[in-house]
N, CA, C and O of each residue as an XYZ file, in Angstrom:
632
protein
N     188.920     57.391     88.053
C     188.453     56.254     87.581
C     187.200     56.151     89.152
O     186.012     55.871     88.991
N     187.633     56.353     90.125
C     187.114     55.772     91.329
C     185.156     56.671     90.668
O     184.022     56.262     90.918
N     185.572     57.848     89.880
C     184.412     58.550     90.529
C     183.543     58.186     88.960
O     182.339     58.381     88.792
N     184.250     57.770     88.193
C     183.490     57.244     86.760
C     182.595     55.625     87.050
O     181.464     55.314     86.676
N     183.751     54.696     87.964
C     183.177     53.551     88.088
C     181.894     53.354     89.448
O     181.242     52.337     89.684
N     181.827     54.885     90.281
C     180.870     54.840     91.162
C     179.527     55.423     90.408
O     178.538     55.681     91.094
N     179.513     55.602     89.157
C     178.086     56.176     88.437
C     177.835     54.765     88.330
O     177.710     54.223     89.429
N     177.718     53.968     87.279
C     177.108     52.634     87.127
C     176.524     51.836     88.467
O     175.350     51.819     88.836
N     177.594     51.218     89.060
C     177.458     50.878     90.389
C     176.280     51.694     91.580
O     175.580     51.249     92.491
N     176.495     52.995     91.046
C     175.296     53.831     92.584
C     174.096     53.596     91.617
O     173.088     53.481     92.314
N     173.856     53.503     90.560
C     172.925     53.965     89.268
C     172.064     52.530     89.277
O     170.839     52.643     89.240
N     172.688     51.071     89.330
C     172.542     50.008     88.719
C     172.018     48.940     89.982
O     170.947     48.335     89.927
N     172.967     48.840     91.091
C     172.926     48.417     92.394
C     172.618     49.255     93.399
O     171.622     48.927     94.044
N     173.023     49.973     93.639
C     173.132     50.866     95.308
C     171.677     51.095     95.429
O     170.901     50.506     96.181
N     171.378     52.183     94.447
C     169.767     53.052     94.799
C     167.974     51.724     94.009
O     166.760     51.879     93.876
N     168.916     50.699     93.767
C     167.517     49.337     94.137
C     166.696     49.494     95.917
O     165.475     49.430     96.061
N     167.372     49.635     96.721
C     166.534     48.977     97.646
C     165.434     50.952     97.679
O     164.758     51.173     98.683
N     165.462     51.760     96.829
C     164.523     52.860     97.037
C     163.611     53.114     95.743
O     163.028     54.136     95.382
N     163.694     51.690     95.099
C     163.266     51.553     93.886
C     161.539     50.761     94.156
O     161.536     50.081     95.182
N     160.445     50.772     93.552
C     159.488     49.810     94.051
C     159.788     48.360     93.612
O     160.615     48.202     92.714
N     159.208     47.330     94.148
C     159.490     46.169     93.436
C     159.207     45.876     92.303
O     158.200     46.445     91.884
N     159.802     45.063     91.483
C     159.616     44.655     90.405
C     160.151     45.984     89.032
O     160.020     45.619     87.864
N     160.743     47.501     89.317
C     161.214     48.156     88.787
C     162.378     47.922     88.093
O     162.539     48.228     86.911
N     163.393     47.258     88.967
C     165.148     47.111     88.909
C     164.712     45.790     87.254
O     163.914     44.853     87.275
N     165.445     46.181     86.262
C     165.430     44.810     85.542
C     165.678     43.408     86.335
O     166.445     43.524     87.291
N     165.145     42.070     86.094
C     165.583     40.811     86.968
C     167.134     40.837     86.824
O     167.701     41.158     87.868
N     167.748     40.638     86.026
C     169.269     40.432     85.858
C     169.816     41.385     87.403
O     170.614     41.001     88.258
N     169.252     42.363     87.355
C     169.937     43.528     88.636
C     170.001     42.831     89.343
O     170.973     42.303     89.882
N     167.742     42.575     89.595
C     168.074     42.612     91.056
C     168.760     40.877     91.852
O     169.020     40.370     92.944
N     168.765     40.649     90.738
C     169.429     38.808     90.856
C     171.043     38.780     91.379
O     171.730     38.073     92.117
N     171.188     39.772     90.689
C     173.467     40.879     91.273
C     172.519     41.038     92.473
O     172.558     40.085     93.251
N     171.730     41.971     92.770
C     172.274     42.342     94.301
C     172.068     41.732     95.032
O     172.723     41.871     96.065
N     170.780     40.415     94.951
C     170.880     39.344     95.630
C     172.047     38.365     95.950
O     172.273     37.919     97.075
N     172.585     38.152     95.102
C     173.932     37.677     95.013
C     175.018     38.209     95.478
O     175.874     37.324     95.508
N     175.288     38.854     95.726
C     176.404     40.083     96.541
C     175.383     39.711     97.642
O     175.700     38.742     98.332
N     173.844     40.512     98.006
C     173.820     39.982     99.127
C     174.242     38.542    100.651
O     174.691     38.197    101.744
N     173.612     38.321     99.431
C     173.780     36.772    100.144
C     174.820     36.316    100.070
O     174.670     35.425    100.905
N     176.358     36.137     99.533
C     177.768     36.264     99.517
C     178.741     37.077    100.599
O     179.649     36.710    101.344
N     178.122     38.333    100.327
C     178.564     38.800    101.897
C     177.795     38.963    102.976
O     178.309     39.449    103.983
N     176.579     38.633    102.973
C     176.184     38.692    103.873
C     175.334     40.505    104.623
O     175.116     40.990    105.733
N     175.122     40.921    103.088
C     174.586     41.937    103.622
C     173.166     42.726    103.334
O     172.773     43.416    102.394
N     172.497     42.242    104.762
C     170.963     42.506    104.637
C     170.818     44.113    104.450
O     169.773     44.709    104.187
N     171.458     44.394    104.548
C     171.239     46.405    104.269
C     170.542     46.370    102.863
O     169.560     46.921    102.366
N     171.223     45.729    102.567
C     170.989     46.850    100.849
C     169.563     45.571    100.471
O     169.270     45.396     99.288
N     169.007     44.994    101.279
C     168.253     44.221    100.529
C     166.884     44.487    101.482
O     165.838     44.729    100.879
N     166.873     44.459    102.577
C     165.659     45.129    103.874
C     166.759     46.594    104.411
O     167.276     46.675    105.525
N     166.892     47.534    103.388
C     167.776     48.359    104.275
C     166.875     49.481    105.677
O     165.830     50.118    105.545
N     167.815     49.355    106.985
C     166.659     50.225    108.094
C     166.563     51.670    106.929
O     166.732     51.754    105.712
N     166.294     52.441    107.748
C     165.802     54.035    107.410
C     166.738     54.539    107.583
O     166.913     55.120    106.512
N     167.526     54.765    108.183
C     169.078     55.642    108.373
C     169.770     55.027    107.039
O     170.125     55.736    106.097
N     169.875     53.997    107.070
C     170.777     53.644    105.982
C     169.784     54.079    104.681
O     170.283     54.860    103.871
N     168.526     53.651    104.466
C     167.733     54.609    103.476
C     167.968     56.247    103.095
O     167.728     56.876    102.064
N     168.560     56.656    104.426
C     168.533     58.159    104.480
C     169.553     58.597    103.287
O     169.509     59.540    102.496
N     170.673     57.332    103.508
C     172.431     57.586    102.730
C     171.829     57.058    102.052
O     170.821     57.756    102.159
N     171.569     56.316    101.357
C     171.027     55.831     99.474
C     170.465     57.131     99.256
O     171.151     57.919     98.606
N     169.534     57.440     99.606
C     169.041     59.158     99.300
C     169.887     59.941     98.921
O     169.976     60.337     97.759
N     170.750     60.327    100.006
C     172.370     61.604     99.821
C     172.462     61.083     98.426
O     171.981     61.790     97.541
N     173.172     59.614     98.013
C     174.125     58.883     97.280
C     173.598     59.128     95.907
O     174.210     59.598     94.949
N     171.933     58.594     95.995
C     171.141     59.474     95.101
C     171.175     60.878     94.306
O     171.616     60.996     93.163
N     170.709     61.787     94.986
C     170.653     62.806     94.811
C     171.463     64.368     95.296
O     171.110     65.545     95.227
N     172.940     63.539     95.896
C     173.775     64.565     96.291
C     175.245     64.010     95.802
O     176.200     64.721     95.491
N     175.212     62.922     95.808
C     177.101     62.605     95.498
C     176.948     62.077     93.773
O     177.839     62.237     92.940
N     175.738     61.491     93.530
C     175.231     61.329     92.114
C     175.721     62.302     91.169
O     176.766     62.201     90.528
N     174.891     63.254     91.128
C     174.973     64.268     90.779
C     176.908     64.820     90.815
O     177.363     65.523     89.912
N     177.587     64.438     91.745
C     178.948     65.057     91.560
C     179.609     64.043     90.644
O     180.372     64.172     89.686
N     179.187     63.219     91.118
C     180.548     62.469     90.261
C     181.062     62.548     88.666
O     182.109     62.395     88.037
N     180.324     62.725     88.533
C     180.564     63.364     86.605
C     181.815     64.297     86.972
O     183.030     64.139     86.854
N     180.907     65.473     87.531
C     181.484     66.905     88.054
C     183.300     66.414     88.214
O     184.111     66.701     87.333
N     183.660     65.693     89.418
C     184.840     64.914     90.428
C     185.332     64.763     89.060
O     185.885     65.743     88.560
N     185.196     63.480     88.243
C     185.666     62.676     87.395
C     186.433     63.713     86.345
O     187.630     63.694     86.057
N     185.458     64.583     85.878
C     186.008     65.726     84.557
C     187.219     66.355     85.394
O     188.305     66.710     84.938
N     186.769     66.415     86.767
C     187.901     67.563     87.132
C     189.278     67.141     87.690
O     190.217     67.935     87.749
N     189.375     65.554     88.192
C     190.186     65.256     88.344
C     191.279     64.338     86.804
O     192.500     64.190     86.750
N     190.452     64.003     86.017
C     190.576     63.756     84.691
C     190.846     64.680     84.296
O     191.931     64.599     84.873
N     190.943     66.014     83.583
C     191.434     67.227     83.424
C     192.634     67.469     84.021
O     193.730     67.294     83.488
N     192.378     67.989     85.447
C     193.744     67.872     85.981
C     193.877     69.335     86.160
O     193.390     69.938     85.203
N     194.553     70.372     87.390
C     194.921     71.302     87.376
C     193.541     72.417     87.740
O     193.681     73.638     87.666
N     192.133     71.704     88.164
C     191.545     71.813     88.522
C     190.783     72.405     89.947
O     189.884     71.917     90.632
N     191.597     73.739     90.079
C     191.332     74.119     91.750
C     190.040     74.445     92.233
O     189.898     74.584     93.448
N     188.736     74.638     91.200
C     187.533     74.691     92.001
C     186.568     73.485     92.278
O     185.349     73.594     92.410
N     187.291     72.315     92.347
C     187.511     71.399     92.419
C     187.439     71.281     94.187
O     186.608     70.635     94.826
N     188.277     71.894     94.593
C     188.706     71.365     96.101
C     187.640     71.887     97.287
O     187.908     71.536     98.435
N     186.801     72.464     97.133
C     185.719     73.036     97.625
C     184.427     71.643     98.002
O     184.025     71.108     99.034
N     184.073     71.469     96.246
C     183.095     70.454     96.436
C     183.912     69.038     97.152
O     183.476     68.548     98.194
N     185.042     68.514     96.501
C     185.558     67.538     97.222
C     185.823     67.623     98.392
O     185.879     66.501     98.895
N     186.083     68.691     99.327
C     185.929     68.395    100.928
C     184.559     68.052    101.351
O     184.487     67.481    102.439
N     183.635     68.243    100.825
C     181.933     68.571    101.288
C     182.085     66.721    100.930
O     182.613     65.987    101.765
N     181.584     66.215     99.699
C     181.796     65.172     99.406
C     183.076     63.927     99.862
O     183.116     62.727     99.589
N     183.773     64.552    100.432
C     184.725     63.716    101.010
C     184.466     63.205    102.609
O     184.821     62.091    102.996
N     183.868     64.084    103.370
C     183.987     64.698    104.370
C     182.325     63.885    104.592
O     182.355     62.865    105.281
N     180.742     64.383    103.952
C     179.692     63.558    103.679
C     179.936     61.863    104.099
O     179.640     60.958    104.879
N     180.638     62.218    103.027
C     180.847     60.530    102.533
C     181.648     59.620    103.885
O     181.116     58.583    104.281
N     182.787     60.060    104.439
C     183.219     59.756    105.323
C     182.444     59.755    106.561
O     182.848     58.862    107.306
N     181.797     60.207    106.890
C     180.118     60.295    107.956
C     179.847     59.578    107.943
O     179.884     58.973    109.014
N     179.395     59.006    106.964
C     178.320     58.065    106.476
C     178.764     56.936    106.374
O     178.146     56.004    106.890
N     179.972     56.722    105.672
C     180.601     55.534    105.996
C     181.251     55.162    107.915
O     181.750     54.067    107.656
N     181.384     55.253    108.670
C     181.989     55.556    110.128
C     180.478     54.991    110.389
O     180.471     53.828    110.792
N     179.077     55.660    110.217
C     178.298     54.860    110.759
C     177.718     53.635    110.110
O     177.134     52.853    110.861
N     177.797     53.302    108.635
C     177.788     52.141    108.449
C     178.805     50.503    109.221
O     178.523     49.404    109.699
N     180.076     51.350    108.897
C     181.053     50.273    109.459
C     180.391     49.895    111.053
O     179.797     48.853    111.329
N     180.698     51.146    112.078
C     180.449     50.935    113.491
C     178.551     49.574    113.248
O     178.405     48.538    113.897
N     177.483     50.124    112.168
C     176.635     49.308    112.347
C     177.254     47.662    111.752
O     176.648     46.598    111.872
N     178.542     47.858    111.138
C     178.198     46.516    110.394
C     179.329     45.762    111.818
O     179.200     44.552    112.005
N     180.046     46.309    112.444
C     180.535     45.650    113.481
C     180.505     45.335    114.662
O     181.255     44.687    115.392
N     178.845     46.249    114.886
C     178.550     45.866    116.728
C     176.916     45.096    116.626
O     176.308     44.535    117.538
N     176.543     45.273    115.386
C     175.285     45.684    115.699
C     174.372     43.744    115.369
O     174.955     43.049    114.537
N     173.545     43.348    115.804
C     173.342     42.443    116.332
C     172.256     41.776    115.115
O     171.034     41.919    115.086
N     173.027     41.095    114.246
C     171.707     40.947    112.928
C     171.256     39.689    113.249
O     170.247     39.579    112.553
N     171.416     38.426    114.029
C     170.483     37.313    114.358
C     169.473     37.294    114.161
O     168.918     36.238    113.859
N     168.602     38.836    114.280
C     167.061     39.166    114.016
C     166.679     39.671    112.663
O     165.567     39.439    112.187
N     167.773     40.492    111.925
C     167.568     39.863    110.831
C     166.878     39.159    109.803
O     166.619     37.989    110.083
N     166.467     39.621    108.540
C     165.042     38.549    107.643
C     165.998     38.182    107.068
O     165.832     36.969    106.939
N     167.020     38.486    106.578
C     168.357     38.065    105.440
C     169.460     38.005    106.238
O     169.658     38.683    107.246
N     170.383     36.935    105.625
C     170.894     36.725    106.684
C     171.995     37.689    106.599
O     172.515     38.079    105.554
N     172.269     38.001    107.663
C     173.798     39.153    107.849
C     175.148     38.205    108.847
O     175.184     37.135    109.455
N     175.983     39.170    108.602
C     177.340     38.966    109.131
C     176.858     38.034    111.197
O     175.882     38.092    111.945
N     177.977     37.460    111.237
C     177.165     36.144    112.598
C     179.298     37.091    112.966
O     179.624     38.182    113.434
N     180.080     35.954    112.455
C     181.217     35.907    112.628
C     182.284     36.925    112.208
O     182.670     37.170    111.065
N     182.651     37.426    113.280
C     183.798     38.580    113.156
C     184.688     38.526    111.531
O     185.170     39.445    110.868
N     184.628     36.819    111.246
C     185.299     36.926    110.224
C     184.576     37.328    109.305
O     185.194     37.883    108.397
N     182.293     37.184    109.066
C     182.031     37.099    108.489
C     181.673     38.905    108.761
O     180.847     39.552    108.117
N     182.238     39.246    109.485
C     182.073     41.172    109.713
C     182.760     41.758    109.123
O     182.295     42.676    108.447
N     184.750     41.384    109.107
C     185.665     41.984    108.396
C     185.146     41.679    106.852
O     185.158     42.702    106.167
N     184.745     40.626    106.236
C     184.688     40.243    104.945
C     183.901     41.592    104.371
O     184.290     42.351    103.483
N     182.520     41.665    105.251
C     181.114     42.873    104.559
C     181.967     44.034    105.187
O     181.285     45.056    105.105
N     183.359     44.338    105.869
C     183.421     44.838    106.243
C     184.560     46.121    104.821
O     184.661     47.256    104.356
N     185.107     44.728    104.805
C     186.329     45.302    103.626
C     185.519     45.744    102.009
O     185.943     46.416    101.068
N     184.532     45.204    102.169
C     183.347     45.584    100.843
C     183.273     47.523    100.834
O     183.452     48.269     99.870
N     183.000     47.826    102.042
C     183.025     49.180    102.449
C     183.774     49.976    102.588
O     183.686     51.128    102.166
N     184.744     49.454    103.274
C     185.815     50.547    104.113
C     187.044     50.706    102.535
O     188.254     50.812    102.733
N     186.553     50.696    101.333
C     187.430     51.251     99.930
C     186.262     53.304     99.576
O     186.464     54.362     98.980
N     185.131     52.649    100.463
C     184.415     53.865    100.052
C     184.454     54.904    101.332
O     183.929     56.017    101.345
N     185.311     54.194    102.575
C     185.989     55.261    103.252
C     187.431     55.870    102.997
O     187.867     57.019    103.064
N     187.959     54.732    102.699
C     189.668     55.318    102.728
C     190.080     56.105    101.144
O     191.144     56.609    100.787
N     188.967     55.985    100.522
C     188.837     56.050     99.132
C     189.051     58.628     99.109
O     189.897     59.467     98.798
N     187.234     58.566     99.820
C     187.611     59.901    100.081
C     188.116     60.545    101.038
O     187.792     61.729    101.138
N     188.955     60.026    101.920
C     189.408     60.278    103.217
C     190.639     60.781    102.655
O     191.268     61.715    103.153
N     191.070     59.983    101.329
C     192.517     60.425    100.502
C     192.276     61.656     99.760
O     193.075     62.591     99.799
N     191.270     61.681     99.131
C     190.912     63.002     99.258
C     191.137     64.231     99.215
O     191.638     65.154     98.573
N     190.098     63.653    100.949
C     190.112     65.030    101.810
C     191.426     65.396    101.988
O     191.863     66.525    101.762
N     192.000     64.547    102.351
C     193.662     64.903    102.678
C     194.473     65.926    101.477
O     195.283     66.842    101.615
N     194.010     65.465    100.582
C     194.922     65.368     98.549
C     194.309     66.654     99.059
O     195.130     67.430     99.548
N     192.880     67.104     99.052
C     192.323     69.053     99.242
C     193.214     69.961    100.409
O     193.553     71.143    100.465
N     193.402     68.811    101.276
C     193.340     69.582    102.603
C     194.386     69.963    102.450
O     194.467     71.060    103.003
N     195.934     69.496    101.680
C     197.177     68.729    101.886
C     198.013     69.495    100.867
O     198.926     70.248    101.203
N     197.743     69.321     99.914
C     198.431     69.484     98.486
C     198.401     70.552     98.858
O     197.480     71.022     99.526
N     199.640     71.290     98.414
C     199.596     72.830     97.980
C     199.055     73.640     96.317
O     198.953     74.846     96.092
N     198.820     72.609     95.475
C     198.668     72.826     94.667
C     197.194     73.615     95.194
O     196.865     74.801     95.155
N     196.422     72.283     95.742
C     194.690     72.869     95.917
C     194.296     73.701     97.124
O     193.136     73.883     97.493
N     195.496     74.233     97.753
C     195.927     75.204     98.924
C     195.677     76.905     98.268
O     195.111     77.927     98.657
N     196.547     76.432     96.947
C     196.727     78.081     96.674
C     195.584     78.873     96.163
O     194.789     78.475     95.312
N     195.564     80.063     96.769
C     193.884     81.005     96.801
C     195.026     81.873     95.885
O     196.250     81.847     96.009
N     194.000     82.842     94.686
C     194.102     82.935     93.899
C     193.807     84.697     94.233
O     192.664     85.093     94.463
N     194.959     85.600     94.216
C     194.555     86.986     94.747
C     194.460     87.935     93.604
O     195.236     88.014     92.652
N     193.313     88.700     93.854
C     192.523     89.641     92.530
C     192.976     90.524     92.968
O     193.217     91.017     94.070
N     193.141     90.805     91.460
C     193.721     92.367     91.521
C     192.769     93.719     92.186
O     191.542     93.629     92.244
N     193.306     94.615     92.535
C     192.210     95.807     92.535
C     192.351     96.496     91.315
O     193.368     96.640     90.637
N     190.824     97.041     91.053
C     190.867     98.041     89.958
C     190.742     99.861     90.648
O     190.762    100.818     89.874
């Protein structure tokens, strides 16, 4: 369900900062604006270049993986998902560590759009991003530790 839900979130919301102004429907830009204002997330309205690079990774690496992963996990028993899931989880966890550190330690007072100023505001914004770290870490742990995914098939010799 994580991967299925991530498809519309990515397509409709997360990719907006990469689009030229006026391309996205007004209702979606308003939704992004409301989110960014309510949770004080200036990165989604005016992303730093490093954050834009992460959005490009989401568009071209993660988005194609979402339906594949959704299929594998909903079907169940697909051992072939192990390596792609390890790559995905490691990549996402790495990007999220950088994003969470930025939320916690960056001085947002110079941002054009309102960013978190108090610890409470930073923790609220952190809570929005945190599931996108925890779920991939859970997937990584499952792929590395679950005996079902660790099983290696032995090929017969001819």
